[in-house]
C-alpha positions as CSV (number, residue, x, y, z in Angstrom):
1,M,-5.1,-95.1,72.4
2,N,-3.9,-96.1,68.8
3,G,-0.3,-95.8,69.9
4,I,-1.0,-98.7,72.3
5,K,-2.1,-101.0,69.4
6,C,1.1,-100.6,67.9
7,L,3.2,-101.9,71.0
8,K,4.3,-105.0,68.8
9,N,6.3,-107.3,70.4
10,Q,5.9,-105.7,74.1
11,A,4.6,-106.8,76.7
12,V,2.5,-104.5,78.2
13,F,0.9,-105.1,81.9
14,L,-2.2,-103.3,82.9
15,A,-3.2,-103.0,86.2
16,S,-7.2,-103.2,86.2
17,L,-7.3,-99.7,87.7
18,L,-4.9,-98.1,85.5
19,T,-4.6,-97.1,81.9
20,V,-1.4,-96.4,80.2
21,G,-1.8,-94.5,76.4
22,S,1.0,-93.5,74.5
23,T,1.7,-91.2,71.6
24,V,4.4,-91.2,69.0
25,S,5.9,-88.5,67.3
26,I,9.2,-87.4,65.0
27,A,11.0,-85.1,67.2
28,S,13.0,-82.4,66.0
29,T,15.9,-84.1,65.2
30,A,15.7,-86.8,62.3
31,N,17.1,-89.8,64.3
32,A,15.0,-89.8,67.4
33,V,11.5,-90.4,68.4
34,T,9.4,-88.6,71.1
35,L,7.3,-90.9,72.9
36,K,4.5,-89.7,75.4
37,V,3.4,-92.1,78.3
38,T,0.4,-91.3,79.9
39,V,-1.2,-92.9,83.4
40,E,-4.3,-92.5,84.6
41,N,-5.7,-93.6,87.7
42,L,-9.4,-94.9,87.1
43,T,-10.3,-95.8,90.6
44,P,-13.5,-94.3,92.4
45,E,-13.2,-90.9,94.6
46,N,-11.4,-91.8,97.4
47,G,-10.2,-94.7,95.9
48,G,-6.6,-96.5,95.8
49,V,-3.3,-94.7,95.0
50,V,-1.3,-95.7,92.1
51,T,2.4,-95.7,93.0
52,P,4.6,-93.9,90.5
53,V,4.9,-96.3,87.2
54,W,8.1,-97.9,86.1
55,F,8.3,-98.2,82.5
56,G,11.2,-99.8,80.1
57,F,11.4,-99.4,75.9
58,H,14.1,-101.9,74.5
59,D,14.9,-104.4,71.9
60,G,13.0,-107.1,73.3
61,S,16.0,-108.5,75.5
62,F,14.7,-107.6,79.1
63,D,12.4,-109.6,80.7
64,S,10.6,-108.0,83.7
65,F,8.5,-111.2,84.5
66,N,8.1,-114.3,83.6
67,I,4.5,-115.8,83.4
68,G,4.7,-119.2,85.9
69,E,8.3,-117.9,87.4
70,S,8.8,-116.5,90.8
71,A,9.1,-112.6,90.6
72,S,12.5,-110.9,90.3
73,S,13.5,-108.9,93.1
74,G,13.0,-105.8,91.3
75,I,9.0,-107.1,90.5
76,E,9.0,-107.6,94.3
77,A,10.2,-104.4,95.1
78,I,7.5,-102.7,93.1
79,A,4.8,-104.7,94.3
80,E,5.4,-104.9,97.9
81,D,7.1,-101.3,98.4
82,A,6.7,-99.1,95.6
83,I,10.3,-99.0,95.1
84,T,11.4,-99.0,91.2
85,G,15.1,-97.5,91.8
86,L,14.6,-94.2,90.0
87,E,12.8,-92.5,92.9
88,A,16.1,-89.9,93.4
89,T,15.9,-88.9,90.2
90,V,12.1,-87.2,90.4
91,P,12.1,-83.8,92.6
92,G,10.0,-84.5,95.8
93,I,10.2,-88.0,96.0
94,V,13.0,-88.3,98.6
95,E,11.6,-85.1,100.6
96,S,8.2,-86.9,100.6
97,L,9.7,-89.9,102.2
98,I,11.5,-87.9,104.7
99,E,8.4,-86.0,105.6
100,L,6.6,-89.5,106.2
101,G,9.0,-90.4,108.8
102,L,10.7,-92.9,106.5
103,D,14.8,-93.2,105.6
104,P,14.9,-93.1,102.0
105,N,18.1,-94.8,102.4
106,D,16.4,-97.9,103.9
107,V,15.9,-99.5,100.4
108,P,17.3,-102.4,98.8
109,P,20.5,-102.1,97.0
110,Q,19.9,-100.4,93.6
111,S,21.2,-104.0,91.7
112,S,18.0,-105.7,92.7
113,L,15.7,-102.7,91.9
114,I,14.1,-103.1,88.3
115,A,16.1,-99.9,87.4
116,G,19.1,-101.7,88.4
117,L,18.2,-105.1,86.6
118,F,17.4,-103.0,83.9
119,A,20.3,-100.8,83.6
120,D,22.9,-103.9,84.2
121,S,20.5,-106.0,81.3
122,A,21.6,-106.2,77.3
123,A,18.3,-104.2,76.7
124,A,20.1,-101.0,78.3
125,Q,23.5,-101.8,76.8
126,N,21.3,-101.7,73.6
127,G,20.3,-98.2,74.0
128,G,17.1,-98.9,76.2
129,V,15.3,-96.5,77.9
130,Q,13.8,-96.6,81.4
131,G,11.8,-94.2,83.4
132,I,8.9,-93.8,86.1
133,V,5.7,-91.9,85.3
134,V,4.9,-89.9,88.4
135,D,2.7,-86.9,89.4
136,L,5.1,-84.0,91.0
137,D,2.5,-82.3,92.7
138,S,1.8,-86.0,94.5
139,P,5.2,-88.0,94.0
140,L,4.4,-90.8,96.3
141,G,1.2,-91.9,94.1
142,L,-1.6,-91.0,91.4
143,L,-4.9,-90.1,93.5
144,P,-8.0,-91.2,92.0
145,G,-8.7,-89.5,89.0
146,D,-4.8,-88.2,88.7
147,V,-3.9,-88.1,84.7
148,V,0.1,-87.2,84.4
149,S,2.5,-87.9,81.5
150,T,6.1,-87.9,80.6
151,K,7.9,-87.8,77.2
152,I,10.8,-89.6,76.5
153,K,13.5,-89.4,73.5
154,L,14.2,-92.9,71.7
155,D,16.9,-93.8,68.8
156,E,14.6,-94.4,65.6
157,D,15.8,-97.8,65.2
158,L,14.5,-98.4,69.1
159,A,11.0,-96.8,68.0
160,K,10.3,-98.4,64.6
161,P,8.4,-101.3,66.3
162,L,6.5,-98.5,68.1
163,L,5.5,-96.4,65.1
164,C,2.3,-96.9,63.5
165,P,0.2,-94.8,60.5
166,T,-2.6,-93.8,63.1
167,S,-0.1,-92.1,65.7
168,Q,-0.6,-88.8,66.5
169,P,1.9,-85.7,67.1
170,V,2.8,-85.4,70.8
171,G,1.9,-81.5,71.9
């Protein structure tokens, strides 16, 4: 949890039923940093399912939302339909949608989803990285008590604001 305190100048949105933690370490290459993003569903047994969580690490030039303004189409799609635009990159999600009788092609255009908005932004053009944290055993969401992580590699310059002396190596 010490890694969260190091997220200077980053907007961190935490739902009351969810915790996000991170651990930072220097990767095997000298110019990269590996970041581990962990999500835990803290709802009680038989509680709510937390949909896959989108994240973006960048130079600060991308705003996923602004307080007091209407939500972007990307935030709206996450909140209402749990669609980020990165679902096809995770094995099992498309298949799970089909098994539920849903049409995976019946989604808003990529350019209006959070992943598309980020990809088209200056933040992505400047080396920003995005992804989703998802449980591959339950790709449509994290069940109560589930804890899942993903690791990403960031350019050292992009990661500098995230580093702090109390960081722990990623195992």
